[in-house]
N, C-alpha and C positions, 0 to 999 in steps of 0.2 A: 504493500500500500504506500509506503514512503516513497518508493521509486516512482510509482504512478503519480502521486501528488507532486513530486519534484518536477516531473516532465510537464505537468499542467502549469505549475508555477513558472517554469521557464518560458512556457508559451505566452504567458500573460505579460512578459516584459515588453512585448511589442506596444503596449499601451503607452510607455514612456516616450519612445521616439515618435509615436503618433501624436502625442500631445505637443512635443517639441515642434514637429512639422506644422501642426495646426497653428501654434502661436507665432512661428516665424512667418507663415503666410499672412497672418493678420498684420504683423508688424510691417512687412515689406509692402503690403497693399496700402496700408495707412500712409507710409512714407512716400510711396509713389503718388498717391492722390494729393498729399500735402505739397510735394514738389511741383506737381502740375498746377495746383491752385496758386502757388507763389508765382509760377511762370505767367499765368494769366494776369495776376495782379500787377506784375512788373510791366506787362504789355499795355495795361490800361491806365496805370497811374504815372503821370509825368513827374519826374523828379525835379528838384530845385536846381536850376542851372547855375553854374559857377563861371567866373571870367575865363575866357579862352587862354589868356596868358598864364602859363604855369600849370594848366590843366593836364592831367594824364590821359593816356589812351583809354577809351571807353567812358570817360566822364562826359556828362551832358553839360555843354557850355554855351555861352553867348558872347557875341562880339558886336560892339557898336561901330558901325561903319559910316563913313561920310562920302564914299565914292565906290561905284561898281562899274566894271567895264561894260561897254555897249555890246560887245561881242563875247562869245564864249567858244570853248573848244570841248565838244562832247559834254556840255553841261558844267564845265569848269570856268570860273570867272576870276578875274583879278579884282580884289577889293582893297580899299584903303581905310585904315583907322588911325587917325592922328597922323603921325609921320611914318607909319609902317605899312607895308604891303603884305597881303595874305592871299592864299588861294582858297576859293570857296566853291563847293560843289553843290549844285541844285539842278533838278530836272528842268530842262529848257522850257517845256510846256507848262511847268507848274510855278513859274516865277510869280511871286505875290505882287499885289498892286503897290505896296509900299516900296518894293525894290524897283518896280517900273517907274514910280514917281521919282525915286532917287536918280535913276538913269536920265530922266528928263528934267532934272534940276528942280523938281517941285518940292522935294524934301531935302533937309540938310543932314539928317541922321536917321538911320534905321538899325534896329537891333535884330541880328540874325542868330539863329540857334542851330546847334548840331553837335556832332561827336568828332573829336580830333582823330585824324588818321595819318599815319606816317608812311604808308605804303603807296604813295603816288608813283605812277609809272613814268618813266623817262620820256615816253612818247607824248604824254600829256604836257610835260614841261616844254617839250619842243613846240607843241601846238600853241602854247600860251606866249611864246616869245614875241610873235608879231602883234598880239593883243597888248602885251606890255609896252612894246615900242610905240604903239598908237597913243598910249596914255601919257607917256613921259618923254621928255626931250632927250635924256641920255639913253641911247639904245643899248640893248644887250644882244649878244650874238651866240651865246652858248647856254647850255643847261646850267652849268656851274655859276655863270654870271647871274642868271635869273634866280637861282636858288639862294644867291647871296642876299637878294632883296626879299624874297618870299619865304625862304626856308623850304624844307621838304615836307613839312607837316601841313596839312590843310584841314579846313573845317567842312565836314560832310553833313549836309542838311538831311540827306536821304537815308542815313544810317539810323536804325531804330534806337531810341533812347533806352537805357537800361539793358543794352545788348549783352553786356558781360553777365549781369545777374540772370537774364533770361537764358543765356547759354549754359550757365552753371546749373540752373534748375532743370533745364531740359536734359542735360547729361545725367544728373542724379535721378531724375524721374525714369529715364530709360534703364539706368543701372538697377534701380530697385524693382522695376518691372521684370527685368531679366532674372534677378535673384528670386522673385516670386515664382516665375515659371520654372526655374531650376529646382526650388524647394518642392513645388507641386509635382514635378517629374520624379524627384527622389521619393516623395511620399507615395506616389502611385506605384513605383517599383517595389518599395519596401513593404508597403501595407496592402498590396493587391489581393492577398489571400485573407486579410484580417479586417479590412475596412468595414465591410457590411455588417460584421458581427459586433465590432467595437464602437461604431460611430455613435450610436445612441448613448452608450455608457459614457463616452468622452464628452459628448455634447452636454450631458447632464452634470458633468464634473464629478463622476463617481469613481474615477480611477483609483484613488487612494482607498476608498471603502471596499472596492472590489478586490484589490490586492490584500487588504487586511483579512477579508473573508477566506482567502485561499489558505490562510494559516489554520483555519478551523473548518474543514469540510464536514458536511453531515454524513455523506456516504460516497464511496467510490465504486464504480462498476467496471471491472477489468475487461469484461467481454465487449463493452462499448467504449472503452478508453475514455471514460467520462467521470465526472464527479458532481455531486450536488452541493452547492453552497447555500447559506441561508437565503440569499436573494438572487443567485445566479446559477446557471448551468454552464459548465465548462467542458471542453473536449479538445483533444489534440490529434484526432485522426478521423477521417483522412485530411480534413482541413481544420486547422486550429481555429477555434472560435470561443467566444464567451457571450452569453446572452442573458439578459435579465428576464425573470419569470413574467414580469408585466409586459414584456415585448413579445411573448409567445402567444400566438393565436391558436395553434393546434400542434400536437406532438403525438407520434405513434412509432412503434417498432415495425420494421420491415424485415420479414423472414424470406430469405432467398433459397434457391435450390442448393447452393453451395453451403447451406447451413450458416452462412454469415448473417449476423443480425445488424441492421442499420437503424439509426435513429433519424426519423424524418421530422423536421421542424418547419413550421410555417410562422414567419413573423409578420409584422404589420405591413411589410412591403410585398 
């Protein structure tokens, strides 16, 4: 009898990893939803802009300009703020009325917003050289000369604000979702033979009480490889399972020609 009960007790250990998998799924699902919600929030909530001078990459910044070039190269403009020149990127068809008024000398100053970017292509700088020369008396003839006045960093109006935060949230949301799928797959592999029998017990949080009852079985049946507990029926052959009496709808013995006796159980499913 001790050997039989030991085998049944070993079988019930699957409850612990099942509970771990269940809790990990909940945690990763919650974290994935949280990261997605934060990503949506960063997309909708505009942050407070800081001055362009001294701002880092991915910061949402503003720049007060008093001059903008009439022409552009693929949406890149030369703008002037005080005594300094900058490069500003804005969709050609989306130039606001304030900037149009500034081009037409109807406004003295306009505040522009965007995100700093230091990855400007050399071809863009080459295309801006004639635009710069139309604006100023001292011409430039090379990219390095233009960069001396404008720098390589430009203000990009069309980059999404909070782009860094959105990117981080998106990455973590995907990571947690993949971890959720991984844990789900591990659970399916590990508990494929036990899940249907243990699910109700685990969902009701009865793992500890079920394990405690294994220490005091009411009766063991060697021919059925089963044992009766105060509140559960357990068996380890041919498929290990544990089921609460209250989940059993019908149970009977099945006698076969081979004289093998099987226990047939119908649960609520």
